[in-house]
Structure formats: C-alpha cells, structure tokens
C-alpha positions as CSV (number, residue, x, y, z in Angstrom):
1,M,65.6,-99.9,35.2
2,V,63.2,-96.9,35.6
3,T,63.1,-95.2,38.9
4,T,60.1,-93.0,39.9
5,Q,59.0,-91.3,43.0
6,V,57.1,-94.4,44.2
7,I,57.9,-95.0,47.9
8,Y,57.4,-98.5,49.4
9,K,56.2,-97.5,52.9
10,N,55.5,-100.8,54.7
11,A,55.7,-104.6,54.1
12,W,53.4,-107.0,55.8
13,P,54.0,-110.8,55.4
14,Y,51.2,-113.2,54.4
15,Q,52.6,-115.8,56.7
16,Q,54.9,-115.0,59.6
17,D,58.0,-113.2,58.4
18,T,59.0,-110.8,55.6
19,M,62.6,-111.8,56.2
20,R,62.2,-115.5,55.4
21,L,60.2,-115.6,52.2
22,P,60.8,-119.0,50.6
23,V,62.3,-119.4,47.2
24,N,63.5,-122.6,45.5
25,D,66.6,-120.9,43.7
26,L,67.9,-117.7,45.2
27,A,70.2,-116.9,42.3
28,M,67.3,-117.2,39.8
29,A,65.0,-115.1,42.0
30,L,67.2,-112.1,42.7
31,P,67.2,-110.5,39.2
32,F,63.4,-110.0,39.3
33,Y,63.6,-108.2,42.7
34,E,66.6,-106.0,41.7
35,N,65.6,-105.2,38.0
36,V,61.8,-105.2,38.0
37,M,60.9,-104.4,41.6
38,G,63.7,-102.0,42.3
39,F,65.1,-103.6,45.4
40,K,68.8,-103.5,46.3
41,L,70.7,-106.5,47.5
42,T,72.1,-105.5,51.0
43,A,73.2,-108.9,52.4
44,Q,73.7,-112.5,51.3
45,Q,74.7,-115.6,53.0
46,D,75.1,-119.4,52.3
47,S,74.6,-120.8,55.9
48,P,72.4,-122.2,57.3
49,H,70.8,-121.9,53.8
50,K,71.2,-119.6,50.9
51,S,69.4,-116.3,51.7
52,A,69.5,-112.6,50.8
53,V,68.3,-109.4,52.3
54,L,66.8,-106.8,49.9
55,S,65.9,-103.2,50.7
56,R,63.9,-100.4,49.1
57,D,63.1,-97.2,50.8
58,D,62.6,-98.0,54.5
59,I,61.6,-101.6,54.1
60,R,63.5,-104.9,53.9
61,I,62.5,-108.3,52.8
62,G,64.5,-111.6,52.9
63,L,64.5,-114.4,50.5
64,A,65.7,-117.8,51.6
65,E,66.1,-121.3,50.2
66,N,64.5,-122.6,53.4
67,G,62.2,-125.4,52.1
68,G,59.0,-123.4,52.2
69,D,56.4,-123.2,49.5
70,P,56.7,-119.9,47.6
71,T,53.2,-120.2,46.1
72,Q,51.8,-120.0,49.7
73,D,53.6,-116.8,50.8
74,G,54.4,-113.3,49.9
75,C,53.9,-109.7,51.2
76,F,51.5,-106.8,51.1
77,F,53.4,-103.6,50.2
78,E,52.0,-100.2,51.1
79,V,53.1,-97.8,48.3
80,S,52.8,-94.1,48.0
81,N,51.0,-94.3,44.6
82,V,49.6,-97.5,43.3
83,A,49.3,-96.3,39.7
84,D,52.9,-95.1,39.6
85,A,54.0,-98.4,41.2
86,F,52.4,-100.4,38.4
87,A,53.9,-98.0,35.7
88,E,57.4,-98.4,37.3
89,L,57.1,-102.2,37.4
90,K,55.8,-102.3,33.8
91,A,58.7,-100.0,32.6
92,N,61.1,-102.3,34.4
93,G,59.9,-105.4,32.5
94,L,56.8,-106.7,34.4
95,A,54.9,-108.9,32.0
96,N,51.4,-107.9,33.3
97,E,49.5,-106.0,30.7
98,Q,47.0,-104.4,33.0
99,P,47.1,-103.9,36.8
100,N,43.5,-105.2,37.3
101,Y,43.0,-102.9,40.3
102,T,40.6,-104.0,43.0
103,M,39.4,-102.3,46.2
104,Q,39.9,-104.1,49.5
105,Q,38.8,-103.2,53.0
106,H,40.9,-104.1,56.0
107,G,39.5,-102.8,59.3
108,Q,38.8,-99.2,58.8
109,T,41.2,-98.8,55.9
110,R,40.3,-99.0,52.2
111,W,43.0,-100.0,49.7
112,K,43.4,-99.8,46.0
113,V,45.5,-102.8,45.1
114,F,47.0,-105.0,42.4
115,F,48.8,-108.3,42.5
116,V,52.2,-109.4,41.1
117,V,53.4,-113.0,41.1
118,A,57.2,-113.2,41.0
119,P,58.8,-115.8,38.7
120,D,59.7,-117.7,42.0
121,G,56.0,-118.0,42.8
122,L,55.8,-115.5,45.7
123,C,52.7,-113.3,45.4
124,Y,52.8,-109.6,46.2
125,C,49.9,-107.2,46.7
126,L,50.8,-103.5,46.2
127,G,48.3,-101.1,47.7
128,E,47.6,-97.4,48.3
129,R,45.4,-96.2,51.2
130,Q,42.2,-94.6,50.0
131,P,40.3,-91.6,51.5
C-alpha cells in the first residue's frame, strides 16, 4: 500500500449515516477499504449484525451487514488534493484507468471530484474545494 500526504478531511453520507453504510459481506468488503483506500480497521462486532468501524485521518466510517442496498449509498469525502488522492488509490490497486474529473457546485462551493465504486457496490465521491 502506498501512503501519500493526502488527507481525508470530511465525510458526508449520501443517505443518513456514515457509520451504517450497508454491505452484503463485511469480510469481503474490508480488504478494499484497508488496502486500496488506506483506512484502518478500528472496531468490529457481530451483534446485532456484523459491522466494522474504519478510520483515516480525522474521519470514521462504518460498514454493516444491515440489509441496506449498497448500490444506493456511499459518502462524499473531502480530500486535501484530489489528484494525489486518485494517484494514491491507483497505486494501491484501484482498477479505474482515469479519474474522469468533473466540476460540481454545492451552494457557494465548487468541487473538483471523481467517483469510485467499491467492490461491495458503495459509491464514493472524492473532492477538493476549488477557489
């Protein structure tokens, strides 16, 4: 795994909660987050359902076998440098050949972003604030 100076600053969920992102098989999902995305497993439990807490920099996300549809959820991650974030993911084994950057406007903030779909189906948008 390659580690760069990319900092994950914030995580905002697409649905309600970054700590209950649905996956169908937690054991199969974890290696992508640890090896490709650079998260560290900080907690894991089997009850009331299999779940895990992962952290990177000052953010935390949770994966859970909670019956939700992973293809309908995910997070927006604010990163310190979007180009470095893609380079890090690519070096760690991300299959995407190109980041296919787009510009998005949310309120008064412009973002340069790219998307990553995890093998479990969750979709992530990584973005950097633009001047």
